[in-house]
C-alpha positions in Angstrom: 93.1 128.4 112.1 93.8 129.5 115.7 97.2 127.7 115.5 97.9 129.7 112.3 97.0 133.0 114.1 99.3 132.1 117.0 102.2 131.2 114.6 102.0 134.6 113.0 102.9 136.2 116.4 105.6 133.7 117.3 109.1 132.7 116.4 108.6 130.2 113.6 111.7 128.2 114.6 110.7 127.9 118.2 107.2 126.9 117.3 108.5 124.2 114.9 110.8 122.7 117.6 108.0 122.9 120.2 105.4 121.3 117.8 107.7 118.4 116.8 108.6 117.7 120.4 104.9 117.9 121.3 104.0 115.3 118.6 106.6 113.0 120.0 105.6 113.4 123.6 101.9 112.9 122.9 102.7 109.8 120.8 104.5 108.3 123.8 101.6 109.2 126.0 99.2 107.5 123.6 101.4 104.4 123.5 101.5 104.2 127.3 97.8 105.0 127.8 96.3 102.7 130.5 92.7 103.5 129.6 90.6 104.5 126.6 90.0 108.0 127.9 93.7 108.6 128.4 94.3 107.4 124.9 91.5 109.8 123.6 93.0 112.7 125.5 96.4 111.9 124.1 95.0 111.9 120.6 93.3 115.3 121.1 96.7 116.7 122.3 98.4 115.0 119.4 95.9 116.7 117.0 96.7 120.1 118.5 100.4 119.5 118.1 99.8 118.4 114.5 97.8 121.6 113.9 100.8 123.6 114.7 102.9 121.6 112.3 100.4 122.0 109.5 100.1 125.7 110.1 103.9 126.1 110.0 104.8 124.9 106.6 103.7 128.0 104.6 105.5 130.4 107.0 108.6 128.3 106.9 108.6 128.4 103.1 107.9 132.1 103.0 110.7 132.8 105.5 113.3 130.5 104.0 112.7 130.5 100.2 112.8 133.3 97.7 109.5 134.2 96.1 110.5 132.9 92.7 111.3 129.4 94.1 108.4 129.0 96.4 106.4 127.0 93.9 109.2 124.4 93.8 109.4 124.3 97.6 105.7 123.8 97.9 106.0 121.1 95.2 108.6 119.3 97.4 106.2 119.5 100.4 103.3 118.1 98.3 105.6 115.3 97.0 106.8 114.1 100.3 103.4 114.2 102.1 101.8 111.3 100.1 105.0 109.3 100.3 105.1 109.7 104.0 101.4 108.9 104.3 101.8 105.7 102.3 104.9 104.6 104.1 103.5 105.4 107.5 100.2 103.5 106.8 102.1 100.4 105.5 104.6 100.4 108.3 101.9 101.0 110.9 99.8 98.1 109.6 102.8 95.8 109.7 103.8 96.8 113.3 100.2 96.5 114.5 99.8 93.0 113.0 103.1 91.9 114.5 103.2 93.7 117.9 99.8 95.3 118.6 98.6 98.9 118.4 100.8 100.5 121.1 104.2 100.3 119.2 102.5 102.0 116.2 102.6 105.4 118.1 106.4 104.9 118.7 107.4 104.2 115.1 107.7 107.9 114.3 109.9 108.8 117.2 113.3 108.2 115.5 112.1 110.3 112.5 110.9 113.1 114.8 114.3 113.2 116.5 116.1 113.7 113.2 113.5 116.3 112.1 113.9 118.2 115.4 117.7 118.2 115.0 117.5 119.4 111.4 115.1 122.2 112.4 117.3 123.4 115.2 120.3 123.6 112.8 118.7 124.9 109.6 115.7 127.1 110.5 116.5 130.8 110.9 116.0 132.4 114.3 113.1 134.9 114.4 111.4 137.2 116.8 108.3 136.8 118.9 109.3 133.9 121.1 106.4 131.7 122.2 103.6 134.1 123.3 101.0 132.8 125.7 97.6 132.3 124.0 95.2 135.1 124.8 91.5 134.8 125.5 90.5 135.5 121.9 92.6 132.6 120.7 91.1 130.2 123.2 87.6 131.4 122.2 88.4 130.7 118.6 89.6 127.2 119.6 86.3 126.4 121.4 84.0 128.0 118.8 85.7 126.8 115.6 86.6 123.4 117.2 83.0 122.9 118.2 81.7 123.9 114.7 84.1 121.6 112.8 83.6 118.7 115.2 79.8 119.0 114.9 80.1 119.1 111.1 82.3 116.0 111.0 79.9 114.2 113.3 77.0 115.2 111.0 78.7 113.6 108.0 79.4 110.5 110.1 75.7 110.3 111.0 74.7 110.7 107.4 76.9 107.7 106.5 75.3 105.7 109.3 71.7 106.6 108.2 70.8 108.9 111.1 69.5 111.8 109.0 67.7 113.5 112.0 70.8 113.5 114.2 72.9 114.7 111.3 70.6 117.6 110.6 70.7 118.7 114.3 74.5 118.5 114.3 74.7 120.4 111.0 72.5 123.2 112.4 74.7 123.3 115.5 77.8 123.6 113.3 76.2 126.4 111.3 75.2 128.3 114.4 78.7 128.1 115.9 80.2 129.3 112.5 77.9 132.3 112.6 78.9 133.1 116.1 82.6 132.9 115.1 82.1 135.3 112.2 80.8 137.9 114.7 83.9 137.7 116.9 86.4 140.5 116.4 89.2 137.9 116.0 87.6 136.5 112.9 87.6 139.8 110.9 91.1 139.5 109.4 90.4 135.9 108.4 87.0 136.7 106.9 88.6 139.7 105.0 91.3 137.4 103.7 88.9 134.7 102.5 86.8 137.4 100.7 89.8 138.4 98.6 89.3 136.7 95.3 93.0 136.0 94.9 92.9 133.9 98.0 89.2 132.9 98.4 88.8 131.4 94.9 91.9 129.1 95.1 90.6 128.2 98.6 87.3 127.3 97.1 88.9 125.2 94.4 90.9 123.4 97.0 87.7 122.5 98.8 86.0 121.2 95.7 89.1 119.4 94.2 89.8 117.7 97.5 86.5 115.8 97.4 88.2 113.4 94.9 89.2 111.3 97.8 85.6 110.0 97.9 86.7 107.8 95.0 89.7 106.2 96.7 88.3 106.1 100.3 84.7 104.9 99.5 83.6 104.2 96.0 86.6 102.1 94.8 86.8 99.8 97.9 83.1 99.0 97.5 83.5 98.5 93.8 86.4 96.2 94.3 84.5 94.2 96.9 81.0 94.1 95.4 81.6 94.2 91.7 85.1 92.7 91.2 84.7 90.3 94.2 88.3 90.9 95.1 90.1 91.5 98.4 91.8 94.4 100.0 95.1 93.4 98.5 94.0 94.5 95.0 92.9 97.9 96.4 96.1 98.3 98.3 98.2 97.7 95.2 96.1 100.1 93.1 96.5 102.8 95.7 100.3 102.7 95.1 99.7 104.1 91.7 97.5 106.9 93.1 100.2 108.0 95.5 102.9 107.7 92.9 100.9 109.9 90.5 100.5 112.5 93.2 104.2 112.5 94.0 105.2 112.8 90.3 102.6 115.5 89.5 103.7 117.5 92.6 107.3 117.4 91.7 106.7 118.5 88.1 104.2 121.3 88.9 106.5 122.7 91.6 109.1 123.4 88.9 106.6 124.5 86.3 105.2 127.1 88.7 108.4 129.1 88.3 107.6 129.5 84.6 103.8 129.4 84.2 100.9 131.1 85.9 99.7 129.1 89.0 96.1 129.3 87.9 97.0 127.8 84.5 98.7 124.8 86.1 96.0 124.4 88.8 93.4 124.4 86.1 95.3 121.8 84.1 95.6 119.6 87.2 91.9 119.8 87.8 91.2 118.9 84.2 93.5 115.8 84.5 91.7 114.8 87.7 88.4 115.2 86.0 89.5 113.1 83.1 90.7 110.3 85.4 87.5 110.3 87.3 85.4 110.1 84.2 87.6 107.2 82.9 86.5 105.1 85.9 82.9 105.1 84.5 84.1 102.4 82.0 85.2 100.0 84.7 83.2 96.8 84.8 83.2 93.3 86.4 86.1 92.2 84.2 88.4 95.0 85.2 91.7 94.2 86.8 94.7 95.8 88.5 96.0 97.4 85.2 92.6 99.0 84.6 92.5 100.5 88.1 96.2 101.4 88.1 96.4 103.8 85.1 93.2 105.5 86.0 94.3 106.1 89.6 97.7 107.2 88.4 96.1 109.8 86.2 93.9 111.1 89.0 96.9 111.3 91.3 99.0 113.0 88.8 96.2 115.6 88.2 95.9 116.3 91.9 99.7 116.6 92.2 99.8 119.1 89.4 96.9 121.0 91.0 98.3 121.2 94.5 101.6 123.2 94.4 100.5 126.0 92.1 97.2 126.4 94.0 99.0 126.7 97.3 101.5 129.1 95.6 98.6 131.3 94.5 97.2 131.4 98.0 100.6 132.2 99.5 101.1 135.0 97.1 97.7 136.5 98.0 98.3 136.3 101.8 99.6 139.4 103.6 103.1 138.9 105.1 101.7 139.1 108.7 99.1 136.4 108.1 100.9 133.6 106.4 100.4 131.2 109.3 96.8 132.1 109.4 96.5 131.5 105.7 98.1 128.1 106.1 95.7 127.2 108.9 92.7 128.2 106.8 93.9 126.1 103.9 94.6 123.1 106.2 91.1 123.4 107.7 89.5 123.5 104.3 91.5 120.5 103.0 90.5 118.5 106.1 86.8 119.3 105.4 87.2 118.4 101.8 88.7 115.0 102.7 85.6 114.4 104.9 82.9 115.8 102.6 84.2 113.7 99.6 83.6 110.3 101.1 80.3 111.5 102.7 79.0 112.7 99.4 80.2 109.6 97.6 78.5 107.4 100.2 75.2 109.3 99.8 75.4 109.1 96.0 76.3 105.4 96.1 73.2 104.7 98.2 70.9 106.7 96.1 72.3 104.8 93.0 71.4 101.5 94.5 74.9 100.3 95.2 77.0 98.0 93.1 78.2 99.2 89.7 75.3 101.6 89.3 75.9 103.2 92.7 79.6 103.5 91.9 78.9 105.3 88.6 76.4 107.6 90.4 79.0 108.5 92.9 81.7 109.1 90.2 79.3 111.5 88.3 78.7 113.5 91.5 82.4 113.7 92.3 83.1 114.7 88.7 80.6 117.5 89.0 82.5 118.9 92.0 85.7 118.7 90.1 84.1 120.7 87.2 83.1 123.4 89.8 86.7 123.4 91.1 88.1 124.0 87.6 85.6 126.8 87.1 86.7 128.4 90.4 90.3 128.3 89.2 89.3 130.0 86.0 87.4 132.7 87.8 90.3 133.2 90.1 92.6 133.6 87.1 90.4 136.3 85.7 90.0 138.1 89.0 93.8 138.1 89.6 94.7 139.8 86.3 95.9 143.4 87.0 94.1 146.2 85.2 97.2 148.0 83.9 97.1 151.3 82.2 95.8 151.3 78.7 95.3 147.5 78.7 98.9 146.7 79.6 99.6 143.5 81.5 102.0 142.8 84.3 104.4 140.1 83.4 104.8 139.0 87.0 101.2 138.0 87.0 101.8 135.4 84.4 104.6 133.7 86.3 103.1 133.9 89.8 106.5 134.7 91.2 106.0 138.3 92.3 105.7 139.0 96.0 102.4 140.4 97.3 102.3 144.2 97.5 102.0 144.0 101.3 104.8 141.5 101.8 108.3 142.4 102.9 109.6 141.3 99.5 107.8 144.2 97.8 109.6 147.5 97.4 107.9 150.6 98.5 106.6 152.8 95.6 108.5 155.9 94.7 106.6 159.3 94.8 106.0 159.0 91.1 104.4 155.6 91.4 107.3 153.6 90.1 109.0 150.9 92.1 112.7 151.4 92.9 115.2 148.7 93.0 115.2 147.0 96.4 117.9 148.0 98.9 120.7 145.6 99.9 119.0 145.2 103.3 115.6 144.5 101.8 117.2 141.9 99.4 119.1 140.2 102.3 115.9 140.0 104.3 113.9 138.6 101.4 
């Protein structure tokens, strides 16, 4: 979130080039680290550079893509991310087995060079430069970073059976979060999250993202303890999950131009829920085919959910806070990917492990998906404009209209109507 706030005041192109270069330099530092503590410091710096990259993608889309095509652009982003994750993990594992861990950090360098060159050529020049971080930004980094770190450690302690330590860490995270909400710098972010058009899709993102508890915890234990199979079966099954995400993201990105984002996000959540519930019928005789179609359905549902949900948040974000909105979404997504496995682990243990524990965990994750779909439905109802005499705004059904406070929205005329945008406004949009 602090990175998003900083991006909103900076030149997007310069931040992109600096962030990509920083990822490359910190990767080299990690590969050459002589001690563990140098490696740890390099990874922290690498995470900070990665935070800038993550906070950038929504401002880049907003600055480079017309409003009516942003759903498709976000669909492309959501399509390439799982493909990159899958390819990177596979390539990293191969390199580590063959040459050790150090070269793993260098694998991305050729790709980063190409990305930097493309960014320098294609991204439009902006204003703002690279402003020095002020004291409020650094305070946010310390307070929010401390809160999130304490929360992640609390979940880690829960998984390791240290309930007392986990409780202390959770209280510490809550205390730091309360401190942050009292800071003046948090007020715009708190106000943004309180807006139903942004806050409810954000809530659905948090709830829907917990589905990873299935792929990161429940299924690996099910494959090992119930099917008595190795990691190769799980690895092959995961290909179908990633493929489903890529296919669903590509499709939903195009459909967002024609249908309401909330409708598509709700459909994606429903498909994910159906896929999760279908895993309840897995048993000791299940094989790759049984895992594959269920994971493909879950992945497809998540792919359909992602692009329109991000489009809804982007449309609800004021023009001067798009980087901040992207940072908030990235933070929530990271927490969801941590909460999901932690909740699945707890449910698996309470269920006694094995097939029964697996099903207990699936039921809990399915309940979270139901809550996510309900959040989408409530968000859809809250986003409907109250037009005069029951009339409806056609742009609300497509999700392609620019927010009223964005540069793409024309200023209202004295009589309340909206004039046609000027040539200058159209060119800028």
